[in-house]
N, C-alpha and C positions, 0 to 999 in steps of 0.2 A: 142699634142697641148692642151692647156687649153682654150677651146672655150669661156667660160664666161669672162675670163680675156681679151681675144682678143677682144671681143665685147665692153668691157669697154674702152679699148685703142682706138679702131676704132671710138667709139662714141666721145671720147675726140678730136681725130683728126678732125672728121667731124664738131663738134661744133666750134673748133678753126678756121678752114678754113671758115666756115660760118660767124663768127664774123669778120674775116679779110676782106672778100669780101664785107660784108655790110658796113664796116667802110671806105673803099676806097673812095666812093663818098663824104662822110662827110669830109674826110681828104683833098680832092681836092676842097672843098667848092662848090660842084655842086648841093647841095640840098638847096632849098629855104625854108623859114619858112613854116611849115605845122603842121598839127595835128597828124601825124602818124609816121614820120620817122626822127630820129635825137636824140640828147641828150635832154631829156624832163625836163629841169630844169628852174626855174623861170627867172634867169638872161638871158637865151637864148632868151626869148621872149620880152625883153626890146627894142631891136633894131636889125636891120639887121646885123649891125657890130658885136654886141654881139653874135648873132646866129652863124655867121661864126667862130668867135674866139672860142666859147664854143665847137662847133662841131669839129673843127679842133683839138683842144687840147684833147677832149674826144676820138676822133677817134685814136689819137696817143696812148693814155692810153689803150684803148681797144685792139689795135693791139699788144702792148707790152705784155699785159696779155695773149692774145691769143697765142702768140709765146711760152709762158711758158706752156700753156695748150697743145699746139701742141707737144712740146718736151716730156711732160709727157705722152701723148697718144702714141707717137711713142715708148717710152721706155716700156710702158705696153704691146703694141702689140708685140714687140720683146720678152719681158720677158715671154709672154704667151707660147712661145715654150719651155721654160726652167723650169717653175715653176708649180708644181703639187699642187692641193688643199689639198692633203693628208699631205703636208709638212707645210702648213700655214693655218690660219683661213680664211674662205671665206669672211667674212664681211669686213675685213681689205682691201682687194683688190677692193672692190666695194665702200665702204663708203669714204675712204680717198681721192681717186682721184676725186670723185664727190664733196666732200666738198672743196677740194683745187680749183677745177674749179670755183665753185660758189664764193669762197673767192677772187680769182684773178679778176673776172669780177666786183664784188661788190667793190673791192679795187680801180679799175679803175674809177668807178662811183663816189666814195667818193673823190678820188683824184681830179676829175674834179670839183666836188662841192666846195672843199676847194680852188682850184685854181681860180674859178670864183668869189670869194669874192672881188677881186681887180677891177672887171669890174664895170662900172657906172650903177647906178640904173635907170637912165633916159636918 
């Protein structure tokens, strides 16, 4: 088994599950406006209605991205039993999954920002 690759895969699975679990209350509109938890964009603080819409949409986007991260993490965890570092460069198996995970989450946030443009400013 390739332990470092397994750790990368397991870390991706953990991060994906954490994002999904923390997004569920936002998706169900159970979080009131606050300073700490939720989608922290300007449009969300305009009104309670905007807060709910932005957080529901953002939670869906985060969950979709997290599913991709989860699949990637499961793939890496399983692949760790078949791939030796002597066959491939080390950095590729650490850097690419990490950058992809960050890109997926940032993509969900940017998608929410773009979507929120249609919401009222007042």
